[in-house]
C-alpha positions in Angstrom: 39.5 132.3 -15.1 41.2 131.7 -11.8 44.7 130.4 -12.2 46.7 127.9 -10.0 50.0 127.2 -9.1 51.0 124.9 -6.9 49.3 125.5 -3.7 48.8 129.2 -4.8 45.5 130.6 -6.2 44.8 134.0 -8.2 42.2 135.8 -6.1 40.5 139.2 -6.9 39.1 141.5 -4.1 35.6 142.3 -4.5 35.6 145.7 -3.0 38.3 147.2 -5.4 39.0 144.1 -8.2 42.6 144.0 -7.1 44.2 140.8 -8.1 46.9 139.0 -6.1 47.8 135.5 -5.1 46.9 133.5 -1.7 47.9 130.0 -0.5 45.0 127.7 -0.8 44.7 127.1 2.9 43.7 130.7 3.4 40.3 129.9 2.2 37.4 128.7 3.9 34.1 127.4 2.4 31.3 130.1 2.6 28.5 128.2 1.9 27.9 127.8 5.8 27.9 131.4 6.4 25.0 133.4 6.7 25.0 137.2 6.2 22.4 139.7 7.4 24.0 142.6 5.7 27.2 143.9 5.1 28.7 146.8 7.1 31.9 148.6 8.1 33.6 148.3 11.3 34.1 151.9 12.6 35.7 151.3 16.0 39.0 150.3 17.4 38.8 146.9 19.4 35.5 145.5 17.9 35.4 141.9 17.7 33.2 138.7 17.1 32.4 136.7 20.2 31.4 133.1 19.8 28.7 131.2 22.0 31.9 129.3 23.5 34.0 132.4 24.3 36.0 132.3 21.0 37.1 135.6 19.3 37.9 137.1 16.1 39.3 140.3 16.2 38.4 142.9 13.8 40.3 146.2 12.1 38.7 149.6 11.7 37.5 149.4 8.1 37.0 146.1 7.7 33.8 144.9 6.3 31.8 142.3 7.9 28.5 140.5 7.6 26.3 142.2 9.9 25.7 141.9 13.6 25.2 138.4 13.8 27.6 135.8 12.0 26.8 132.0 11.8 29.8 129.6 10.7 29.5 126.2 10.4 26.9 125.8 13.2 28.6 128.3 15.6 27.1 131.7 16.2 29.1 134.8 16.7 27.8 138.2 18.0 29.3 141.4 17.0 31.0 143.4 20.1 32.0 147.1 19.6 35.0 148.9 20.6 35.9 152.4 20.9 34.1 154.6 18.1 36.6 156.7 16.0 36.4 160.5 15.9 35.2 161.6 12.5 37.6 162.9 9.9 40.5 161.4 7.9 43.2 162.6 10.1 41.6 161.7 13.3 40.8 158.0 11.8 44.5 157.5 10.1 45.8 158.1 13.7 44.1 155.0 15.1 46.6 153.0 13.1 49.7 154.8 14.4 52.6 152.6 14.8 51.2 149.6 12.9 53.8 147.9 11.2 54.5 148.1 7.4 53.2 145.4 5.5 53.1 145.6 1.6 49.6 144.6 0.9 48.4 145.1 4.2 45.1 146.8 5.4 44.4 146.3 8.7 45.8 147.0 12.3 48.0 144.0 12.3 50.0 145.4 8.9 49.5 147.9 6.6 51.0 149.9 3.3 50.5 153.5 2.4 47.7 153.1 0.1 46.4 150.5 2.4 45.9 152.9 4.9 44.1 155.4 2.6 41.8 152.7 1.6 41.1 151.9 5.0 40.5 155.5 6.1 38.6 156.0 3.1 36.4 153.0 3.9 35.3 154.7 7.4 34.5 157.5 5.2 32.1 155.5 2.9 34.6 155.8 0.2 36.1 153.0 -1.8 39.3 154.2 -3.0 41.6 152.3 -5.7 44.1 149.9 -4.3 47.6 151.5 -5.4 49.1 154.9 -4.6 49.3 156.0 -8.2 45.7 154.7 -8.8 44.3 156.9 -5.9 46.3 160.0 -7.3 43.8 160.1 -10.6 40.8 160.6 -8.2 39.9 163.8 -6.2 40.8 167.4 -7.0 44.3 168.5 -6.8 45.3 171.5 -4.2 47.6 174.2 -4.4 50.4 174.1 -1.2 48.7 177.3 -0.1 45.1 175.8 0.2 46.1 172.5 2.0 43.5 171.2 4.6 44.1 168.7 7.9 42.7 165.2 6.5 43.7 165.6 2.6 46.0 163.4 0.7 49.5 164.1 -0.3 51.2 162.2 -3.1 55.2 161.4 -3.3 56.7 160.4 -6.6 60.4 158.7 -7.3 62.7 159.5 -9.8 60.8 158.8 -12.9 57.9 160.9 -11.9 55.5 157.7 -11.0 53.4 158.3 -7.7 54.8 155.6 -5.3 53.4 156.8 -2.0 50.8 158.5 -0.1 50.0 159.8 3.3 47.3 161.8 5.1 47.6 165.5 6.6 47.3 165.9 9.8 47.8 169.9 9.9 49.8 172.3 7.7 53.3 170.9 8.5 52.8 167.0 9.7 51.7 164.1 7.9 50.6 160.5 9.0 51.9 157.5 6.5 53.2 154.0 6.2 57.1 154.0 6.2 58.3 151.4 8.2 55.2 151.6 10.6 52.4 153.9 10.4 54.0 157.4 11.7 54.0 161.1 12.1 56.8 163.2 10.1 57.1 166.6 8.9 55.9 167.6 5.5 57.4 170.7 3.3 57.2 171.8 0.2 59.7 169.6 -1.1 58.1 166.4 0.3 58.3 164.2 3.8 61.3 164.9 6.3 61.9 162.1 8.8 61.4 163.0 12.3 63.8 160.7 13.6 67.1 161.7 11.0 66.0 164.8 9.4 66.6 163.6 6.0 64.0 163.8 3.0 62.5 160.2 2.5 59.9 161.4 -0.2 59.3 163.9 -2.9 56.1 165.5 -2.8 54.0 165.7 -6.0 50.5 166.6 -5.6 48.2 167.1 -3.1 44.3 166.4 -3.2 41.3 166.3 -1.9 39.2 163.3 -1.1 36.9 162.3 -4.0 33.3 163.2 -3.4 30.6 160.5 -3.7 33.3 157.8 -5.2 31.9 154.2 -4.7 
């Protein structure tokens, strides 16, 4: 049962069943929206263009209801952007410098596990929402066998996975920490490129899960 507290509504995301709260004013009536078929945005700079010139910007990895969208009698048409290079590492770089936003999953704000979710959606993989949940899927890998594009997980002092990033190559990682940034990866963890301090303790390396949906 949906809970209501003042102007806040409890909601559940359709793609991963993750629950949270949003202000009621963020909701729109879907009864006037015609959906052709759901698809994933695979470009940077894609948008919907309305008949009157109105623009709805879209983030890579977003799910959209087709090439044409009808909202309250107004028709919007999908316009493509720049297609992303295939592969997790290349896709992750499309989010470089995106500001950190807890719970975010877009180019306007993103967190570490949201980055993994967005990258996964572009590879047709529906990853769990939080880093500790993501760390339970996919095959674990030894340090010596690491590869670009695979996932690295990091734990806190209690041993719980609290952070995740995507390997760019043998010694660099892209992750959301203050912003989506590139830092050095060692056997100990992430070394910040600006001040040289160890910011996250490495606990596991994993391949993306195969066939997860």
